N, C-alpha and C positions, 0 to 999 in steps of 0.2 A: 560874768566875765566882761572886762572892759573892752572898749572898741579897739584899743591898741593890740590887745592879745588876740582878739578875733581877726584883726588885719594880718597878724603874723601867721595865724593858722590858715587863713585863706591863701596867703602867698605860698606857703609850703605845699598845700594841696594843689593849687593851680599849676605850679611848676612840675610837680610830680605827675599829674594827670596829663599834662600837655605832651610829655614824652611818650605816653602810651597811645596817643591818637595815630591811627594808621590809615584813616580815610577821611574824606570830607564830611561824612556823616558823623564820625567821632568828633571831628573838630567843631561841627555845629552844636553838638550836645555840650561840649566843653565851654563854648562861648555862652550858651544860655545859662550854664551853671555859675559862671563867674562874672561875666560882663553883660549879660542880657538884662532886660528890664527888671526881672526878679532875681538876678544873680547876687551872690554874696557880696562882692565888692560894690555893686550898685547900691545895695541896702545900707552899707556902711557910709557911703557918700551922702545918702539921703538923711542919715542920722546925725550928721555933723552939726546941725542947727541946735541940737539939744545939749551940746557940750559947752563948757565954759570957753571963753575966748582963747586962753593960752593953750588948752588941749585941742580946741578946734583947729588951730593953726598947725600944731604938730601932727595930729592924726590926718588932717586934710592934705598936708604936704606929702606924707608918706603914701596915702591912698591914691593920690593923683599920679605920683611917680610910678607906683605899682601898676596902675591902670595903663599908662603909656607903655610901660615895659611889656605888659601882657599883650597889648594890641600889636606891638611890633613883632613879638614872638609868634603871635597868631598868624600874622601875614606871612612871615618867613616859613612857618610850618606848612601853611596852606600852599605856598608856591612849591615847596619841596614835594609835597604829596602829589600835586598836579604833574610835576615833571616825572615822578616815578610812575604815575599812571600812564602818561604818554609813552614813556620808554617801554613799559610792559605791553601796551597796545601795539606799538610798532613791531615789537619782537614777535607778537602773535600773528601780525599781518605781514610777515616777512615775504618779500617777493623774490622768487628765484629768477634772476635776470637771464639765466641761460635757457629758460623755457621760451618757445616761440610765442609771440604775441597773438592777440586775436586778429583775424584778417579784417581789413578795412574794405567796405563795399565802395567800389569806384564806379562812378557813372560813366556813360559813354554816349557818343553822338548817335542820333537816330540814323538809320541807313540812308534815308533820303538826304539828310544833311551831309553825311559823309560823301555821298555821290555828287551832290551839288557842289561841294567844295572842290572835289577832284576835277569836275568839269570846268569850274571857273579858274582853277589853278592852271589847267591846260591852256585855256584861251589867254589868260594873263601872260603866260610865258611866250605866247605868239604875238604879243604886242597889243592885246585888246584891253579896254578899260571897262570896269563894271559900272553900270548905270541902272538905277532903280526908278520906279515911278508909282503913281497912285493905283490902288486896287479898285477903287470906285471911279469909273471913267466915263467920259462923254461919248455918245454915239459917234460923233465926228472922228475922234481919234481911234476908236475901236474898229469902225467900219468905213465911214465915208472917205477918210484920208488914205485908206488902203485900197481904194477902188472897189469897195463893196457897198454900193448904194442900197436903198431900202428894197428895191424890186429885184436885186441880184440873187440868183439861185444859190450862190455860195453861202448866203446867210443861213440856209437850211443846215449847213454843216455845224453851226454853233447853236445849241439850245440855250438861249440867252436868259440870264436872270436880270430882269429890269428893276430899277429902283422906282418906288412909287412917288415919283416927282414929275409933274406935268408942266410943260411949257408950250404954248401955242397948240394945245390939244394933244401933244405927244409926250412920250416919256423918253427924254434924250439921255438919261443917266442909267448906267448898268454896272454890274460887276464884270470886270474885264474878262473876256473869253480867251485872251492870249496876251503876251507881253509886247507884241508889236507896237501898240500905241506909244511905248517908251521911245521907240526909234523915231517916230514922227516928232514927238516933243523935243527930242535931242537935236534932230536936224533943223528944226525951226530956230533954234538958238545957237547953233554952232555951224561953222564953215568947214568944208573938207580940208585936209583928209580926216576921215572918221573911221575908227575901229572900236566898236563897243559890243558888249554882251549885256543883255537885260534879263536878270533872273527875277522870279516872283511867283506868287500864287495866282491861279486863274480859276474861274468858276463857270460851270455849265449845268443847266437844268436837265439832268438826265438820270435814269435809273442806274444804280450801281450793279456791277457784275464782276466776274473775275478780271476783266480787262478795262473796265470803265469806273471812274469815280466822279462825284460831283465837284470835287476840288482836286486840282493837280498843280504840280510845280513845273514851270516851263523856263527855258532859257532861249532867248532870241539873239542871234548873231547878226551884226551889220557892219559892213565896210563900204565906204564911199571914197573914191579917189580918182585921179586921172589914170586911165589905162587899165583899170581892173577888168579881168575877163573870167570866163568860166574856168580857165586853167588855174587861176589863183584860188577860186572857190574849191575846186577839186583837191588842190594841194593842201589847203587848210583842213578840210574835212577828212582827208586821208590820214593826216597827222593826228587829228583828234581821235579817230577810230582806233588807230594803233596805240595811242597812249592810254586810252580808257579800256580797251578790250584785249590789248596785247599785240606786239609787233608781228606775230605770226598770222593775224587775221587778214583775209582777203577782203577788199573793198569793191563794191559794185555801185555804179550810178545808173539810175533808170529814169527815163523821162516821165514827168508827172505834171498835172495841172494844179497851180495855185494862183489865186486871183491877183496877188500883189507882186508876183515875179514873172519874168518872161525872158528866157525859157525857165521852166521849173524842173526839178528832179528830186527823186528819192535817193537816199543813201542806204545801202545795205551792206551787211558783213556776212561772210560764210558762217553757217550754223556750227557752233562749237560742240554740239551734241553729236552730229553725224559727219562733221567735217565736209559739209557740202553734198553729201550723198542723198539726203532726203530722209526726214523722220517726222515724228509727230510734232515735235517742237517747232519746226519750220514749215509745217503743213506740206511736207513732201517736196518743197521747192529747193531746199539746200541753202536758202538765204533768209536773213532776218533784217527787217526794216528798222533803222534806228532814228532817222530824222528826215525832214523835208527841207528843201533849199532851192535856190535859183538866183538869177540876176534880177536886181531891183528894177521894177517897171519904170521906164523913162518918165511917165506921167507923174509918178510919185515924187521923183526928183524935182520935176518942174513945179509941183504944188508947194514944195517947201522953199522954193526960191533958188534952186540949183540949176545950172545950165546943163541939160542932158546931152548936149553936143560935146561938152567938155568932160563931164564927170560920168562915171559908171559906178555901179555898186553891186554887191552880192549880199544875200541874207540867208539865214538858216534858222530853223526852229526845232527844238527837241524837248521831249517830256522827260523829266528826271526820273519819274516813277518807272517809265519804260526802260530807261537805261539801267536803273537799279535791278529791275526784274531780269533783264538779260545778263547782267554781270553776276548775279547771285543765283540764277536759276529758280526764281520765284514765279509760281503760276497763278497767283491771285493778288491783284493790286490792293484788295481790301485789307490784307494782312498788315499793311504799313500803318493803318490808322485805327486798328482795333485795340491798341495799347496792351497787347498780350506780351508780358515780360518774357515768356518762354520763347517767343519768336524774336523779339528785339535783342535779347542778350546774345544772340548768335553772331552779331555783327560787331 
């Protein structure tokens, strides 16, 4: 059989078999049969060199035109098979849009963060500005500037975590025990009138138990202006207590000693468990302490360059963990930082 007859036979077979290909595997076998390295059409093209020149041109022209046509037909058939496969897959994976979707897990704020934001929002609405400061503090700002010298018995109230850095034989750096140092830093660089709140983490070297943690979140309140009195302080703290614990709460002020205020007082609310009648929660007193406060000592104002004859101020300090425990009825402060999802997802 001459090459021209073989070419016509291959052409007829190729077109006929191409129509029967229903998958990419069928198409691959078809390609190997006719257009592959050992395919029929490839063998004819390789045999052109043995033909006379006039036959070589005739057979070569037809063979090349057939090769191009088969390649185009192959690509078109392959595209159609892929489209049909995709359509079939989509039909099998049909989604019923009327069915409810899978629930998305949504995170939430930690109860301490929620309480802190509520407290700051309350004071911001009363005209106070939020001011932050360093957690690693100098002894001067943490104690000395607040009238707590080295031999003062009030230092026993704070089990201090000192930084291993010595200067002149002493360790003057520490992890702050309260956020009051921010108040001193702010007063040194600003003039009255001042109304600020200073939130932040504080650290104390003490054993943990249901009411104590080595780390706590504190907010300090400070106002300095002409004519401020205890009446202004009581008004601000009464409003704070009502906004955080509810307008029905009764507020009580009790004299207390704090080294950097004079006079000092505790702020209490009536127990929400027994309505002031006395129970286990309030220790039988009917009242719950929420914070300490008082008028800024005149010497502190003088130390930062203010005239204590002209300006007066008031200050207050509260622990966010304690506020959260009272708001949510939690009896163990350690629950806040144990990362127990069962506890945290309740808030």
